N, C-alpha and C positions, 0 to 999 in steps of 0.2 A: 484469743482472738480466735472465731469462729472462721472454719476452714472456706466459708465462701466470700470472706473479709481478707482472710489473706490470699485466696486466690485472683481480691480485689485492687488490690497490693500490688497486684504483676500486671497489672494493668495500666498502670501511668503514662508510661510513656508506645501507649496504643489511640492510636485515634479511631470515631468509629461514626460513619454516617451511614445515609442510605443515598440510594444510585437513583432516576429518574424516574425504577418503575416503587421505590420505596421498601425494594430489600436494604437489612445490615449490613454491609460492609466493614470490617474490620483489617485495619493498614499496620501488619504486623512485619519486624524487622526481618529479615535477611537476609545475611551474611552485607557486602555493600550497600544491596538497596531496601525496599522495603517492597514486602506483598499484600492488595489488597483480596481478602478472601469474606467470603460470607460468613455471617456469624455464627450460622449454624453449622459449620461447616467443619471434620476432621483434620485440617490444614489448625486451626483459630484450637480445638482442641491441645492437638501435639503438640501446639505450640506452649501452650498455658500448665500443661501437663509435667512436660520437661522441664518448663524453668521452676514448677512448684518443686519439682524431687532432684532441681539441681539446690535448692534453699534449706527445704523441710527434710529431708529422704526421705520422703514415703509418698503414696499415690494419693490425691483427692479423691471421696469420694465421688459418685456418683451422682446423688441429691443434691450435692451442696455448688456441683458446676453449674446446673438444672438453673438452681437461685442464683445466682450468678447472672446469667443469660438473660432473665426481666433486668436486671437494670441494665445490662449492659444496652441494648433495646433501645430502655429511659435514653442511655445517652447519646446513642447514634439517631432520635429521632429530634434531640437539642446541639446537635453539632451543625454549625457554620460553614460546614464544607458544602461548596455550591453544591444541587444533586446532576451528578452525566448519566450519559451511559457506559457503563463497563466490556471494553471485550478485550479480550486477549490481547489482538495486535494495533488496534489502531481507536484517538480517536483525534479531538481535534474544539477548538476553540469557534466561537462565532456562530452566526447565522447556521443553523441546522443547515439548508441546502445549498450554501453561500459559503461553508467556514473562508476563515481567514489564514488558521494557521490548521495542518495535520499533522498528527503524529505518529510513526510507525517505532513496534516496540519489537528494538531488535531480544530483544528477551537472554542480555547475557550475562556472564555473573555480574559485570558493573554498572550494569541496569540503565545501559545506553537505549536511546530511542534519536530516528531519522525527525525530523523538522521541516517541514516541510511548509514553502510560503508560496505568496507570488514571483516573490522577489528569488529562491532559491532555497537550496538547503545545506543542511549542518547537520552533525551529529553529536548530542549533546542529551546529557544525562537526562532519566527519564523523568517529568514531575511526578510527582506526590500523587494516590489518588488516582489515575488516570488510564491503568487498564488493570484487568484479573487476571490473577494468577491464575494458572494453568498448568497443573502437574503435564498436561499433552505437550504442549510448545516446546520446539526445540529449537535452541540460538540461531536469527541471522548474519551473516559475515556482515560488515561495516561495507557500506559501498562506493563503487568509486565513480567520483565525477571522471568527464571529457573522456569519455572510450564510443564506442563506434557507434551509429544508430540501434537502438532499439530492436524494429527488426531485422535489421546484417546479422546483427547477433543472433534472433531466436533463429535464423537460417542453419548462419555456424553450426550451430547446436544441434536440433534438428533436420534438415534439409527436406522439411516438408513443402509442398507446393502453397505459393502463396492464399490461396480460398482454402486453408486450413489456416497458414498463422497466421492473417489476419485475425479470424473473427477469434482467432485464440488473445492475443495480441489488446483487441481490445476487452474483454472479462476480465485479463486481467487488472487492468486498468480501470476498471470499472468499480473493480476487487477495493480500491485503496480510497474508493468514497467512504468515506463514517456514516454514511447515508441512506439506507435502499429507496426505492427498491435494487433489486439487485438481479441481472437474467440470469439464465441454470443453461449454463451448459452442458450440451450435452454431444456429446462426442458414440457414435456409430461407425459400427465397419465389419466385417468378415474376422476374423479367427488369426490370428497374427498380424494383420492391423497397424497396432502399435497400441490402440486405445490405453490400451490399461499404462502400459511405460507414459505415454503421456501425461494421464489424466492423472500420474504422483507425480510426473514435471514438475506441470503450474502449482501442483499444491505443492510443490517440497519448493517451488519462486518467494513463495511472498510468508506461506504457514508451514514451514518443518516440523512434523508432527512424529511423535513414535509412531504412530500406527498411521500413512499418510494418506492410503485408500484401503480402508475397508471396506467389507459388508454392511447395507442400508441396514438398519436395526428394524426386530420385527413389533415395534409398539412404535405407540406415536407419541409415550412417556420417554420411552429411550433414548431417539430421538429429539425431542424437545433439552433428555439431560447431556445428550454427544451436543448439542448446538452449544449449549452454556459455556463446555468448554472452550470452544474451537470455533474461530475464525473464516476458518473452508470448511463449509463440509464435505468433503469428497468421497463417494462411492462407484466403489467397483463391480464390474459384471451384474449392473443392475437387468433384468431379465421381467421384472412385475410389478406395479409400486399399488397395492389395495386405496382406495379411497380417501381411508381416513390418515396413510400416509403421504395421498398426493395435496394433502392438505394442509397439514403439518411442511411439506417444503415454498408450498405457493407462501405461505402467509408468515414464513420465518424469513426476518431481516437479516441472509447471510447470501453470501456469494458460493453457490453451487457447484460441482460438475457431477456427470454422473458418467460413465462410459455402457452403452450398452449395445448387444450383439443386433444384430441385423431383422431378426424375425422381432425386438422388444419393439412393444405399444405401447406411448404415453397417454395420459388425459383427454379432453379436447383442452380444458382447463392451466393443466401442464404443460402440453404442448404451446401453447399458446404465451406462455411465459418462455419458453423456451429458446436460446441458439441453436440448432439441432447443425453439427458440424460432421460432414461425411469425407473419413481417411480414408485413402486411396489404398486397395492391395498393394502390398509391399512386395518390391521385386526380393528373389532369393542377391542378387550384387547390392542391393539396400541393407540385409541385415547388420548391427552391432547385436554386441553380446551391452545388459544391461551395465555389464560391470566399465567398457569403452567410454556407453553413455554418460552414466554418472559422474566419471572422471572428466569428460572438456565440460556437466555441467558445472561442477564444485569452481575449477578453472576458471568458467566466464560466468561464474555467478555473481560478485560483488558487482562486476558490470554492468549484466542486466538488471540486478536494482537499481544499483545510479542511474540507467537509463529509463524505469520506472519511473525514477522518484523525479526526476530531468522533466517528461510528462507529466506528472501532477502537478508540480508547482507551474510551469505551461497551461494548463487544464486554471489551477488559481487564477494563475493570469485574464483569461483569456471567457469565465464561462459567462463574463455576463455582456460579453462585445459580440460574441457567438451567436450568430445565427442559421440551423442549420437545417430550415425547412421544414419540407413535412416528414414529422417526426413517427417512429413506428408506437411499438405498445408499451417496449423498454426507452420511454423519454427523456428519464432523468440522463439510464447512461452512458443513451444516443448523445446527448448534449456534453455532456460531460467529455465524452473519447473524441467527437470531433472537438471541440476546446483544444486537448492533449496536443490534435494533428501541427508541427508547424506547419509558419502559414510558410506557401510562398514565394520566393525573392519577387513575385511582378503585385504582389499583394499585400505589401508592407510597405506604409506610410513615405510617403518622401517630404523630404525636408525641400525648402526652400533653398533654395539659394543666394547668402545673404555676400557681395562684394564691394568690400571695403572703399572707399574713394577718398586717397590723397592725395590735397592741390602740390599741384608744382614747388620743387622748392622754384622761393623768390630769386637767390644769388644762385648765376651756375659757378660752376670752377673753373679760374681763367684757363683761356690757349695757350698755349706752352711759345713761344715767341722765336723758337725755331723748330720747326717739325725734321723728323727722319725722313734722309733721301730714298728718294723713291724708287726706286732700280727700271733700267729703262724698260725690261721688255713685261713690264708688268700693267696689267689691261685692266678695269675696270667696266663693264656693261651695263646701263639702267634698261631694265624694260617695265613701259608704266603704261598703264591703263590708258587712253588719252585724255579720260575723262582726272583723271590723277598726278597729269602733267603741269608742272608750274606753271604761271603764266608772268 
């Protein structure tokens, strides 16, 4: 048996399929779960070479592996797995803009995901072929239910004013939508205003990464490669964006957060898609160490995630009913965050009051033959309106 066929025999437990863009993927075993990796990826090559070495105590030659890839591409094209967009964190079932269910990949060792629907949310095993494996992703905690409200948690953690908190919370909620377009969150402020710390905090809340807040790549090719491996694109201290990079940021269907100094400028097209948040100057008594801040973050992370899942469930339940009025440029994101907002009590539907009518009993209980004695000093006074007086 030649080397190519020996390698082919090692793929019997692997399913090959195409994503919605026609790229071939392979689902390879990894611990207690499976990982979806591109067919032409170092991960698949490392897996097959490792399995080959275990059995044959040798390393296959690269020419046999290249021949194998042609066979595997044919298998991927013949796969019965439905085509879908593969993201490291978010997947969905149902119509593109009105999904029935959203899945948030926790990326933990047991392969868990949060299943969110209009009925609520729960943690379950991730469905196969739903998430793209990424070496950048780090595990999310299992969300906790029945905690404080989202804004209350975020205020406790950051101490930021509402005009800063609210657009950040809206951006996080929009980031859980499975389909773009997404608003670009721009955090601006003077040096020492905490914009980098806030950007890192927002990124780690939904998409923790080995390097949560890198610098902006200097070429379009590197930026696209970074976007393939990350759900959220977060870049620190962006002082200038070339027209080429600006076009990639505008057309990339990913949630984006940029931290920028006051002097930095955006081109008009990027500005029209951006939510710009000006961070106030931080007073000396407000400063905390990053160690202290992130210690508090790790304590509240599961509750914040649970509150975000609850609001996402509300958005799924209300999206087709809510009419947000005049919509801004990011209309879909605005409608989503409006639908996720809990309804005030006065706007909730009132159920009609149903009073059950029961007939009086036909047989009244008999009157006792002897009534108890009434004390001499016992007085009863009746005060009835004239119209109710007996005749």
